[in-house]
MARKOLSE-166722 format. One line per field, with one value per atom (N, C-alpha, C): residue number from 1; residue in one letter; x, y, z. Coordinates in steps of 0.001 Angstrom, whole numbers, plus 500000, padded with zeros to 6 digits. Layout:
MARKOLSE-166722
num: [NUM, ...]
residu: [A, ...]
x: [X, ...]
y: [Y, ...]
z: [Z, ...]
END
This chain:
MARKOLSE-166722
num: [1, 1, 1, 2, 2, 2, 3, 3, 3, 4, 4, 4, 5, 5, 5, 6, 6, 6, 7, 7, 7, 8, 8, 8, 9, 9, 9, 10, 10, 10, 11, 11, 11, 12, 12, 12, 13, 13, 13, 14, 14, 14, 15, 15, 15, 16, 16, 16, 17, 17, 17, 18, 18, 18, 19, 19, 19, 20, 20, 20, 21, 21, 21, 22, 22, 22, 23, 23, 23, 24, 24, 24, 25, 25, 25, 26, 26, 26, 27, 27, 27, 28, 28, 28, 29, 29, 29, 30, 30, 30, 31, 31, 31, 32, 32, 32, 33, 33, 33, 34, 34, 34, 35, 35, 35, 36, 36, 36, 37, 37, 37, 38, 38, 38, 39, 39, 39, 40, 40, 40, 41, 41, 41, 42, 42, 42, 43, 43, 43, 44, 44, 44, 45, 45, 45, 46, 46, 46, 47, 47, 47, 48, 48, 48, 49, 49, 49, 50, 50, 50, 51, 51, 51, 52, 52, 52, 53, 53, 53, 54, 54, 54, 55, 55, 55, 56, 56, 56, 57, 57, 57, 58, 58, 58, 59, 59, 59, 60, 60, 60, 61, 61, 61, 62, 62, 62, 63, 63, 63, 64, 64, 64, 65, 65, 65, 66, 66, 66, 67, 67, 67, 68, 68, 68, 69, 69, 69, 70, 70, 70, 71, 71, 71, 72, 72, 72, 73, 73, 73, 74, 74, 74, 75, 75, 75, 76, 76, 76, 77, 77, 77, 78, 78, 78, 79, 79, 79, 80, 80, 80, 81, 81, 81, 82, 82, 82, 83, 83, 83, 84, 84, 84, 85, 85, 85, 86, 86, 86, 87, 87, 87, 88, 88, 88, 89, 89, 89, 90, 90, 90, 91, 91, 91, 92, 92, 92, 93, 93, 93, 94, 94, 94, 95, 95, 95, 96, 96, 96, 97, 97, 97, 98, 98, 98, 99, 99, 99, 100, 100, 100, 101, 101, 101, 102, 102, 102, 103, 103, 103, 104, 104, 104, 105, 105, 105, 106, 106, 106, 107, 107, 107, 108, 108, 108, 109, 109, 109, 110, 110, 110, 111, 111, 111, 112, 112, 112, 113, 113, 113, 114, 114, 114, 115, 115, 115, 116, 116, 116, 117, 117, 117, 118, 118, 118, 119, 119, 119, 120, 120, 120, 121, 121, 121, 122, 122, 122, 123, 123, 123, 124, 124, 124, 125, 125, 125, 126, 126, 126, 127, 127, 127, 128, 128, 128, 129, 129, 129, 130, 130, 130, 131, 131, 131, 132, 132, 132, 133, 133, 133, 134, 134, 134, 135, 135, 135, 136, 136, 136, 137, 137, 137, 138, 138, 138, 139, 139, 139, 140, 140, 140, 141, 141, 141, 142, 142, 142, 143, 143, 143, 144, 144, 144, 145, 145, 145, 146, 146, 146, 147, 147, 147, 148, 148, 148, 149, 149, 149, 150, 150, 150, 151, 151, 151, 152, 152, 152, 153, 153, 153, 154, 154, 154, 155, 155, 155, 156, 156, 156, 157, 157, 157, 158, 158, 158, 159, 159, 159, 160, 160, 160, 161, 161, 161, 162, 162, 162, 163, 163, 163, 164, 164, 164, 165, 165, 165, 166, 166, 166, 167, 167, 167, 168, 168, 168, 169, 169, 169, 170, 170, 170, 171, 171, 171, 172, 172, 172, 173, 173, 173, 174, 174, 174, 175, 175, 175, 176, 176, 176, 177, 177, 177, 178, 178, 178, 179, 179, 179, 180, 180, 180, 181, 181, 181, 182, 182, 182, 183, 183, 183, 184, 184, 184, 185, 185, 185, 186, 186, 186, 187, 187, 187, 188, 188, 188, 189, 189, 189, 190, 190, 190, 191, 191, 191, 192, 192, 192, 193, 193, 193, 194, 194, 194, 195, 195, 195, 196, 196, 196, 197, 197, 197, 198, 198, 198, 199, 199, 199, 200, 200, 200, 201, 201, 201, 202, 202, 202, 203, 203, 203, 204, 204, 204, 205, 205, 205, 206, 206, 206, 207, 207, 207, 208, 208, 208, 209, 209, 209, 210, 210, 210, 211, 211, 211, 212, 212, 212, 213, 213, 213, 214, 214, 214, 215, 215, 215, 216, 216, 216, 217, 217, 217, 218, 218, 218, 219, 219, 219, 220, 220, 220, 221, 221, 221, 222, 222, 222, 223, 223, 223, 224, 224, 224, 225, 225, 225, 226, 226, 226, 227, 227, 227, 228, 228, 228, 229, 229, 229, 230, 230, 230, 231, 231, 231, 232, 232, 232, 233, 233, 233, 234, 234, 234, 235, 235, 235, 236, 236, 236, 237, 237, 237, 238, 238, 238, 239, 239, 239, 240, 240, 240, 241, 241, 241, 242, 242, 242, 243, 243, 243, 244, 244, 244, 245, 245, 245, 246, 246, 246, 247, 247, 247]
residu: [X, X, X, X, X, X, X, X, X, X, X, X, X, X, X, X, X, X, X, X, X, X, X, X, X, X, X, X, X, X, X, X, X, X, X, X, X, X, X, X, X, X, X, X, X, X, X, X, X, X, X, X, X, X, X, X, X, X, X, X, X, X, X, X, X, X, X, X, X, X, X, X, X, X, X, X, X, X, X, X, X, X, X, X, X, X, X, X, X, X, X, X, X, X, X, X, X, X, X, X, X, X, X, X, X, X, X, X, X, X, X, X, X, X, X, X, X, X, X, X, X, X, X, X, X, X, X, X, X, X, X, X, X, X, X, X, X, X, X, X, X, X, X, X, X, X, X, X, X, X, X, X, X, X, X, X, X, X, X, X, X, X, X, X, X, X, X, X, X, X, X, X, X, X, X, X, X, X, X, X, X, X, X, X, X, X, X, X, X, X, X, X, X, X, X, X, X, X, X, X, X, X, X, X, X, X, X, X, X, X, X, X, X, X, X, X, X, X, X, X, X, X, X, X, X, X, X, X, X, X, X, X, X, X, X, X, X, X, X, X, X, X, X, X, X, X, X, X, X, X, X, X, X, X, X, X, X, X, X, X, X, X, X, X, X, X, X, X, X, X, X, X, X, X, X, X, X, X, X, X, X, X, X, X, X, X, X, X, X, X, X, X, X, X, X, X, X, X, X, X, X, X, X, X, X, X, X, X, X, X, X, X, X, X, X, X, X, X, X, X, X, X, X, X, X, X, X, X, X, X, X, X, X, X, X, X, X, X, X, X, X, X, X, X, X, X, X, X, X, X, X, X, X, X, X, X, X, X, X, X, X, X, X, X, X, X, X, X, X, X, X, X, X, X, X, X, X, X, X, X, X, X, X, X, X, X, X, X, X, X, X, X, X, X, X, X, X, X, X, X, X, X, X, X, X, X, X, X, X, X, X, X, X, X, X, X, X, X, X, X, X, X, X, X, X, X, X, X, X, X, X, X, X, X, X, X, X, X, X, X, X, X, X, X, X, X, X, X, X, X, X, X, X, X, X, X, X, X, X, X, X, X, X, X, X, X, X, X, X, X, X, X, X, X, X, X, X, X, X, X, X, X, X, X, X, X, X, X, X, X, X, X, X, X, X, X, X, X, X, X, X, X, X, X, X, X, X, X, X, X, X, X, X, X, X, X, X, X, X, X, X, X, X, X, X, X, X, X, X, X, X, X, X, X, X, X, X, X, X, X, X, X, X, X, X, X, X, X, X, X, X, X, X, X, X, X, X, X, X, X, X, X, X, X, X, X, X, X, X, X, X, X, X, X, X, X, X, X, X, X, X, X, X, X, X, X, X, X, X, X, X, X, X, X, X, X, X, X, X, X, X, X, X, X, X, X, X, X, X, X, X, X, X, X, X, X, X, X, X, X, X, X, X, X, X, X, X, X, X, X, X, X, X, X, X, X, X, X, X, X, X, X, X, X, X, X, X, X, X, X, X, X, X, X, X, X, X, X, X, X, X, X, X, X, X, X, X, X, X, X, X, X, X, X, X, X, X, X, X, X, X, X, X, X, X, X, X, X, X, X, X, X, X, X, X, X, X, X, X, X, X, X, X, X, X, X, X, X, X, X, X, X, X, X, X, X, X, X, X, X, X, X, X, X, X, X, X, X, X, X, X, X, X, X, X, X, X, X, X, X, X]
x: [631987, 632883, 633891, 634552, 635828, 636688, 637536, 638393, 639733, 640379, 641595, 642624, 643654, 644691, 645681, 645694, 646618, 647758, 649007, 650242, 651278, 651433, 652646, 653876, 654871, 656171, 657394, 658311, 659420, 660656, 661195, 662456, 662066, 661065, 660784, 660776, 661918, 662223, 662402, 662581, 662936, 661339, 660703, 659251, 658256, 658526, 657276, 657126, 657803, 657724, 656717, 657171, 656474, 655285, 655143, 653695, 652665, 653108, 651963, 651999, 652797, 652873, 651586, 651781, 651143, 649437, 649200, 648135, 647626, 648493, 647745, 647209, 647721, 647300, 646064, 645238, 644198, 642809, 642015, 640637, 639968, 640080, 639221, 639149, 637844, 637704, 637533, 637922, 638182, 638996, 640006, 640962, 642393, 642413, 643642, 644662, 645597, 646535, 647211, 647263, 647919, 648877, 650142, 651410, 651703, 652037, 652304, 653932, 654679, 656243, 656743, 657276, 657794, 659163, 659284, 660727, 661907, 661756, 662383, 663778, 664869, 666228, 666786, 666010, 666389, 665746, 665206, 664777, 663066, 662720, 661312, 660294, 660472, 659572, 659959, 661208, 661250, 660879, 661119, 660216, 658929, 658065, 656719, 656385, 657359, 656838, 656966, 657810, 658245, 656820, 656337, 655532, 654008, 654118, 652884, 652821, 653906, 654169, 653880, 653897, 653587, 651885, 651606, 650092, 649302, 649404, 648659, 647357, 646586, 644904, 644983, 645890, 645835, 646601, 647695, 648636, 649062, 648583, 649045, 649623, 650674, 651650, 651649, 651702, 651839, 653366, 653922, 655571, 655114, 655679, 655996, 657485, 657409, 658604, 659407, 659150, 659845, 659551, 659629, 659233, 658222, 656973, 655883, 655404, 655331, 654774, 653534, 653341, 652456, 650851, 650599, 649143, 648863, 649621, 649546, 649478, 650222, 650433, 648954, 648313, 647141, 646085, 646413, 644868, 645013, 646173, 646224, 645735, 646414, 646055, 644559, 643605, 642184, 641699, 642166, 641145, 641363, 642687, 642644, 642174, 641808, 641205, 639768, 639015, 637775, 637418, 638434, 638262, 638005, 638910, 638854, 637576, 637174, 635583, 635695, 636472, 636901, 635471, 635045, 633796, 634478, 635295, 636521, 637377, 638310, 639860, 640355, 641199, 642156, 643519, 643865, 645070, 645970, 647294, 648259, 649606, 650513, 651910, 652488, 653703, 654062, 655337, 655375, 656404, 656210, 654874, 654359, 653968, 654337, 653318, 651943, 651474, 649752, 649931, 649411, 649334, 648174, 648563, 647616, 646509, 646466, 645683, 644229, 644434, 643717, 642377, 642870, 641821, 640674, 640610, 639218, 638198, 638744, 637744, 637393, 638276, 638049, 636827, 637071, 636354, 635007, 634617, 633245, 632849, 633614, 632745, 632434, 632937, 632727, 631328, 630856, 629254, 628360, 628733, 627784, 628269, 629651, 629991, 630544, 631423, 631820, 632859, 633965, 635392, 635557, 636789, 636981, 638504, 638867, 640079, 640609, 642032, 642734, 643363, 642990, 643491, 644406, 645387, 646169, 645919, 644976, 644535, 643092, 642596, 640923, 641160, 640447, 640682, 641051, 641946, 642438, 643317, 643624, 644755, 645791, 647323, 648392, 649715, 650699, 651706, 653046, 653950, 654960, 655516, 655967, 656667, 658003, 658804, 659877, 659877, 658932, 658838, 659202, 660065, 660564, 659393, 659354, 658167, 657813, 659001, 659005, 658017, 658341, 657884, 656373, 656051, 654845, 653897, 654463, 653842, 653286, 654349, 654240, 652847, 653359, 652114, 650866, 650761, 649133, 648884, 649618, 649211, 648905, 649699, 648979, 647967, 647568, 646474, 645527, 645471, 644129, 643899, 644631, 644405, 644426, 645579, 646015, 645149, 645126, 644608, 642790, 642432, 640791, 640840, 641605, 640922, 640778, 641629, 641680, 640571, 640330, 639192, 638180, 638064, 636610, 636344, 636953, 636463, 636815, 635739, 635627, 636984, 637558, 638333, 639858, 640008, 641181, 642686, 642746, 644132, 643857, 643936, 643984, 645103, 646010, 646997, 647036, 646150, 646260, 646314, 647145, 647606, 646629, 645995, 645371, 643976, 643254, 642028, 641221, 639983, 639009, 638194, 638015, 636965, 635827, 634624, 634048, 633957, 634045, 634166, 633292, 631824, 630754, 631435, 631951, 632967, 633619, 634920, 635706, 635465, 634116, 633485, 632746, 632338, 631534, 632325, 633393, 634104, 635121, 635365, 636030, 637410, 638015, 639836, 639971, 639441, 640196, 640188, 639360, 639383, 640734, 641461, 642511, 643575, 644194, 645594, 646795, 646359, 647807, 648430, 649761, 650456, 651420, 652094, 652618, 651932, 652222, 651149, 650164, 650197, 649029, 647680, 647914, 647198, 646041, 646668, 645839, 644785, 645286, 644509, 643442, 643619, 642614, 641681, 641989, 641091, 640263, 640693, 639900, 638595, 639233, 638511, 637324, 637360, 636601, 635216, 636191, 635399, 634104, 634577, 633774, 632664, 633283, 632593, 631155, 631396, 630465, 629649, 629816, 628916, 628964, 630091, 630110, 630526, 629988, 629937, 631531, 632112, 633639, 633482, 634150, 634565, 635933, 636402, 637863, 638005, 638837, 638773, 640362, 640490, 641703, 642906, 644221, 645118, 646566, 647290, 648634, 649632, 649932, 651078, 652329, 652897, 654241, 655108, 656499, 657366, 657868, 658224, 658758, 659666, 659726, 660456, 661933, 661638, 662933, 663034, 663976, 664482, 663846, 664259, 663972, 663059, 662341, 661058, 661146, 660026, 659922, 659506, 659024, 658365, 659030, 659782, 660934, 660360, 660815, 660718, 659932, 660940, 660404, 659296, 658759, 657691, 656333, 656610, 655767, 655294, 656311, 656142, 655212, 655340, 654779, 653196, 653001, 651801, 650803, 651572, 650709, 650720, 651080, 651249, 650152, 650114, 649349, 648065, 647514, 646462, 645403, 646017, 645185, 644758, 645655, 645263, 643913, 643997, 643035, 641965, 641503, 640662, 640068, 640699, 640751, 640070, 640354, 640031, 638562, 638167, 637206, 636224, 636349, 635649, 634074, 633649, 632289, 631761, 632366, 631508, 630413, 629522, 628260, 628220, 627270, 627035, 626257, 625733, 625045, 626173, 627430, 628641, 629065, 628470, 629229, 628752, 629685, 629594, 628853, 628041, 627304, 627966, 627481, 628141, 627395]
y: [520817, 519431, 519431, 518693, 518906, 517876, 518139, 516767, 516852, 515546, 515643, 514642, 515082, 514160, 513364, 512113, 511485, 511328, 511651, 511244, 510874, 509221, 508638, 508900, 509653, 509644, 508813, 508210, 507718, 508578, 509351, 509683, 510385, 511020, 512028, 513603, 513933, 515131, 516014, 515449, 516322, 516524, 515388, 515359, 515996, 516058, 516613, 518249, 518890, 520279, 520658, 519775, 520014, 519456, 518225, 517652, 518576, 519185, 520026, 521604, 521824, 523073, 522899, 521542, 521347, 520865, 520347, 519996, 521348, 522284, 523868, 524604, 524032, 524884, 524301, 523197, 522497, 523610, 523387, 524510, 523730, 523199, 522558, 523504, 523849, 524469, 523438, 523972, 522814, 521702, 522092, 520902, 521329, 520209, 519866, 518626, 518861, 517620, 517296, 515905, 515033, 514135, 514962, 514131, 513147, 512151, 510877, 510567, 510986, 510849, 509704, 508675, 507449, 507893, 508799, 509217, 509238, 509667, 509628, 510127, 509196, 509731, 510741, 511132, 512261, 513640, 513662, 514785, 515058, 514411, 514568, 514904, 514632, 515209, 516819, 517145, 518376, 519422, 519018, 519811, 519896, 518747, 518519, 519788, 519644, 520819, 522290, 522407, 523699, 523885, 522908, 523178, 523615, 522912, 523224, 524530, 524946, 526453, 526928, 527385, 528221, 527923, 526746, 526695, 525895, 526755, 526345, 525673, 526196, 525751, 524805, 524427, 523228, 522140, 522338, 521006, 520733, 519372, 518777, 517609, 517539, 516646, 515629, 514164, 513320, 512620, 512400, 511923, 510884, 509751, 508350, 508142, 507020, 507186, 506165, 505279, 504797, 504064, 503102, 502971, 501672, 502062, 501237, 500573, 500991, 500491, 501195, 500873, 502015, 501415, 500477, 500295, 500976, 500713, 501436, 502919, 503456, 504825, 505363, 504565, 504759, 504928, 503767, 503817, 504952, 505078, 506328, 507685, 507561, 509122, 509149, 507999, 507782, 508458, 507838, 508153, 509630, 510121, 511297, 512351, 511989, 512756, 512983, 511744, 511401, 511826, 512004, 512842, 514468, 515097, 516371, 516680, 515690, 516226, 515820, 515382, 514979, 514347, 514889, 514391, 513082, 513584, 512863, 513021, 511333, 511334, 510761, 511192, 510845, 510306, 508827, 508383, 508683, 508771, 508905, 508778, 508765, 508558, 510110, 510021, 511413, 511782, 510632, 510605, 510873, 511670, 512164, 510791, 509438, 508755, 508441, 509214, 509698, 511065, 511497, 512918, 513930, 514678, 515636, 516087, 515974, 516649, 515667, 514534, 513804, 513756, 514465, 514841, 515021, 516460, 517024, 516136, 515399, 514582, 513077, 512998, 511961, 512024, 513619, 514022, 514298, 514460, 514710, 513276, 512046, 511198, 510182, 510523, 509968, 510448, 511451, 511685, 510688, 509799, 508774, 507382, 507427, 506009, 506068, 505115, 504916, 505280, 504888, 504762, 505037, 505993, 506080, 505520, 504790, 504086, 504832, 505393, 505803, 504497, 503578, 502729, 502561, 501840, 501549, 500466, 499554, 498350, 498401, 499183, 499614, 500172, 500465, 500881, 502765, 502636, 504330, 504326, 503229, 503804, 503255, 503515, 503258, 503646, 502812, 502790, 503462, 503963, 504705, 503904, 504122, 503769, 503101, 503539, 503597, 501822, 501608, 500474, 499223, 498434, 496961, 496121, 495411, 494525, 493559, 492956, 491891, 492481, 493731, 494430, 494652, 495041, 495321, 494281, 492998, 491656, 491406, 491219, 490919, 491872, 492689, 494024, 493791, 493682, 493194, 491740, 490764, 489704, 489376, 490058, 490353, 490879, 492087, 492629, 492358, 492030, 491815, 490297, 489392, 488075, 487516, 487371, 486393, 486963, 488100, 488380, 488462, 489006, 488907, 487594, 486576, 485062, 484505, 484753, 484150, 485016, 486273, 486799, 486961, 486685, 486881, 488344, 488804, 490705, 491051, 492605, 493112, 494245, 494390, 495611, 494966, 495843, 495495, 495665, 496956, 497479, 497062, 495935, 495770, 496406, 496437, 497255, 498601, 499203, 500735, 501555, 502803, 503174, 504553, 504860, 506355, 506008, 506702, 506626, 507480, 507739, 508879, 508015, 508120, 507488, 508465, 508074, 508695, 508492, 509277, 508891, 507985, 507833, 506920, 505459, 505429, 503828, 503398, 504486, 504006, 503617, 504157, 503931, 502690, 502354, 501289, 499721, 500116, 499023, 499030, 499855, 499452, 499105, 500262, 500301, 499317, 499152, 498031, 496494, 496371, 495055, 494767, 495961, 495666, 495550, 494219, 493595, 493880, 493918, 493836, 494970, 495074, 496332, 495841, 497477, 497214, 497400, 496685, 496945, 495913, 494739, 494357, 494612, 495751, 496674, 497020, 497573, 498098, 496854, 495725, 494409, 494282, 494126, 494055, 495133, 496211, 497298, 497209, 496652, 496688, 495139, 494361, 493137, 493203, 494129, 494343, 495239, 496182, 497167, 496589, 495635, 495024, 493479, 492954, 492300, 492946, 493877, 494991, 495447, 495340, 495812, 497416, 497912, 499204, 499451, 500839, 500975, 501734, 501009, 501229, 501898, 502924, 503298, 503197, 502546, 502978, 503819, 504493, 505744, 505547, 505583, 505382, 506496, 505944, 507232, 506864, 507545, 507347, 507316, 506156, 505826, 506057, 507377, 507399, 507097, 506847, 506164, 507573, 507333, 508258, 509342, 510493, 511338, 511526, 511437, 511315, 510206, 509698, 508693, 507294, 506246, 504668, 504272, 503249, 502852, 501968, 501537, 500797, 499594, 499419, 498282, 497262, 496397, 495435, 494077, 493206, 491776, 491261, 490830, 490286, 491142, 492310, 493055, 492688, 492608, 491844, 490404, 489240, 488031, 488201, 488911, 488629, 489090, 490078, 490666, 489427, 488940, 487711, 486692, 486221, 485379, 485563, 486569, 487130, 487634, 487311, 487675, 486223, 485450, 484079, 484297, 485051, 485256, 486383, 487359, 488048, 487319, 486430, 485519, 485081, 484328, 483532, 484503, 485800, 486272, 486880, 487486, 488071, 487254, 486087, 485553, 485481, 485502, 485068, 486671, 487407, 488876, 489161, 490115, 490232, 491704, 492519, 493791, 494015, 492774, 492982, 493290, 493133, 493239, 494746, 495497, 496791, 497570, 498199, 498743, 499718, 499729, 501217, 502152, 503525, 504658, 505738]
z: [901882, 902216, 902340, 903632, 903688, 903042, 902585, 902223, 902529, 903020, 903877, 902831, 902475, 901640, 902708, 902856, 903589, 903018, 903155, 903066, 903480, 903767, 904154, 903872, 904838, 904183, 904834, 904188, 904597, 903567, 903937, 903026, 901823, 902149, 900957, 901032, 901540, 901816, 900589, 899479, 898186, 897757, 897517, 896726, 897802, 899262, 899895, 899506, 899638, 899159, 897930, 896768, 895453, 895653, 896405, 896420, 897088, 898024, 898744, 898275, 897443, 896634, 895740, 894935, 893907, 894326, 895700, 896028, 896429, 897100, 897493, 896401, 895172, 894055, 893212, 893821, 893221, 893453, 892562, 892391, 893301, 894756, 895342, 896706, 897415, 898187, 899805, 900884, 901984, 901685, 901386, 901031, 902183, 902895, 903959, 904013, 904463, 904249, 905565, 905441, 906602, 906437, 906691, 906551, 907702, 907439, 908268, 908229, 908591, 908872, 909720, 909135, 910147, 910358, 911070, 911462, 910542, 909509, 908410, 908583, 908368, 908321, 907601, 906470, 905665, 906202, 907149, 907499, 907400, 906383, 906239, 906922, 908071, 909357, 910008, 909374, 909596, 908740, 907487, 906218, 906428, 906746, 907144, 908227, 909110, 910130, 909607, 908896, 908134, 907250, 906500, 905694, 906434, 907564, 908709, 909039, 909237, 910126, 909100, 907997, 906828, 906507, 906858, 906175, 907331, 908479, 909833, 909668, 908850, 908471, 907421, 906894, 906091, 906006, 906600, 906553, 908402, 908311, 909856, 909770, 910964, 910660, 911816, 911379, 912446, 912693, 913430, 913742, 914175, 913943, 914509, 914742, 915915, 916343, 915324, 914927, 913946, 912454, 911434, 910303, 910799, 910867, 911380, 910336, 908999, 908027, 907169, 905966, 905253, 905826, 906080, 906518, 907947, 908726, 910005, 909935, 908659, 908443, 907784, 907360, 906600, 907752, 908404, 909532, 910267, 910691, 911661, 910895, 909811, 909114, 908812, 908592, 908163, 909547, 910646, 911603, 912460, 912117, 912661, 911395, 910364, 909452, 909940, 910252, 910250, 911644, 912940, 913907, 913657, 912605, 912379, 911207, 911022, 910244, 908982, 908386, 906890, 906219, 905234, 904633, 903424, 902947, 901577, 901999, 902236, 902609, 901119, 900912, 899926, 900042, 899780, 900088, 898580, 898861, 897628, 898153, 897085, 897412, 897396, 897831, 897797, 896783, 895733, 895015, 893516, 893675, 892334, 891229, 891228, 890868, 890735, 891509, 891460, 891346, 890333, 889914, 890637, 891583, 892137, 891211, 889986, 888813, 888940, 889295, 889308, 890356, 891444, 892713, 892259, 891775, 891658, 890677, 889677, 888966, 890154, 890694, 891841, 892660, 893243, 894356, 893737, 892327, 891691, 891368, 891345, 890768, 892487, 893474, 894787, 895179, 894569, 894831, 894646, 893669, 893238, 893495, 894385, 894773, 896391, 896981, 898354, 898531, 897163, 897065, 895507, 895142, 893938, 893613, 893064, 892815, 891754, 891897, 890806, 890294, 888968, 888581, 887284, 887373, 886316, 885139, 885638, 884764, 884309, 884153, 883470, 882175, 881233, 879845, 880271, 879395, 879619, 880535, 881529, 882578, 881914, 882312, 882157, 883075, 882564, 883356, 882827, 883504, 882690, 881734, 880753, 879676, 880122, 881164, 881077, 882091, 882586, 883129, 882316, 882739, 881941, 881902, 880785, 880396, 881463, 882122, 883235, 884439, 884752, 886003, 885531, 884373, 883872, 884200, 883496, 883343, 884950, 885910, 886989, 887960, 887723, 888393, 887739, 886602, 885971, 886212, 886291, 886717, 888258, 889328, 890584, 890893, 889907, 890271, 889531, 887889, 887281, 887492, 887677, 887592, 889157, 889695, 890977, 891932, 892284, 893610, 893313, 891919, 891767, 891565, 891188, 891334, 892501, 893104, 894782, 895579, 895464, 896314, 895596, 894481, 893618, 893820, 893372, 893293, 892089, 891895, 890838, 890237, 891679, 890983, 890714, 889404, 888692, 889143, 889866, 890436, 892184, 892351, 893696, 894728, 894221, 895129, 895110, 894383, 893955, 895394, 895469, 896547, 896647, 895343, 895121, 895234, 896102, 896291, 897350, 896731, 897543, 898183, 899369, 900524, 900762, 901208, 901983, 903120, 904303, 905568, 906148, 905296, 905702, 905591, 904418, 903970, 904775, 905330, 906034, 907617, 908053, 909511, 909325, 908023, 907910, 908002, 907053, 906794, 908306, 908869, 910619, 910553, 910581, 910488, 911548, 912409, 913495, 913061, 911884, 911107, 910427, 910105, 909005, 909823, 909353, 909911, 909569, 907919, 906877, 907137, 906984, 906899, 905401, 905407, 903937, 902920, 901591, 900430, 900375, 901181, 901079, 901608, 902632, 903220, 902057, 901017, 899983, 899366, 899547, 898929, 899820, 901404, 902274, 902046, 902026, 902223, 900872, 899638, 898596, 899017, 899100, 899604, 900656, 901606, 902438, 902286, 901205, 900590, 899542, 898908, 898132, 898739, 899724, 900886, 901469, 901661, 902496, 901373, 900231, 899235, 899288, 899018, 898713, 897237, 896687, 895463, 895042, 894375, 893748, 892301, 892329, 890907, 890640, 889451, 889133, 887795, 888368, 887510, 886925, 885221, 884834, 885000, 885350, 885598, 884898, 884612, 884291, 885762, 885501, 886806, 886226, 886782, 886586, 887482, 887081, 887730, 888762, 890334, 891198, 890493, 890781, 890070, 890856, 892379, 892906, 893709, 893827, 894900, 894518, 895203, 894555, 895222, 894236, 894981, 895890, 896978, 898064, 897709, 896827, 896054, 895744, 896758, 896094, 895770, 895138, 894711, 896009, 896963, 898506, 898844, 898681, 899392, 898542, 897108, 896037, 896547, 896700, 896857, 898271, 899584, 900534, 900389, 899839, 899551, 898802, 897820, 896992, 897999, 899022, 899977, 901155, 901603, 902892, 901871, 900669, 899891, 900613, 900465, 901247, 902553, 903571, 904488, 904868, 903875, 903707, 903448, 902562, 902151, 903444, 904104, 905235, 906468, 906557, 907469, 907283, 905938, 905727, 904908, 904639, 903522, 903717, 905091, 905237, 905634, 905291, 905538, 904388, 905078, 903798, 903972, 903019, 903476, 905149, 905422, 906777, 907944, 907674, 908558, 908907, 907717, 907901, 909736, 909784, 911020, 911352, 912574, 912672, 913180, 913013, 913568, 913511]
END
């Protein structure tokens, strides 16, 4: 079974070598990595190329011309991973808020599911203790109440960015259906997954604050994601499992 980890990057030059080193050390056979860099001004793309030169059989880099957004980065990475023969595709952040140590159990769980979500808001899940109460409350409300109520889905962590997908799930969803960019991309993927009847597992994780650099998740970004949740519902509300794409 081939597993590909897709890592979107923007200004992660300090984190990327440490992340790739941690991923390379995982006890998983046939594991490869796909870095999608949005022309980071801090030189992340150059760092990625250097890492790829030292690990040609495992590290691939996609360079994009500008900061085109998280959603399109994942779609491009997913598409390339599928073309490359990946059986399982893992999406995660490069800033260590998602610990690589969770990937082996996620891959084990996905044998019985169509997608495994690294979740902050199921029993056993936790966010960094350094989060201010207001930040935690806003995130919990947006994920566990607001989007679930609007979309009528069971997933607790609707904006989770740490997931393991079976290739068949992504092909059945149809990545051309995805219109969202930014963080609402995660909401749209979660909604489509459930509307199309795929089996979802939420695995509890500890979500650590990024170790280096500043979070890209600003208040305006969160507000935009909340408002665009209604668009996601209008776009896909009538879908059923019969609407899965054939492949």
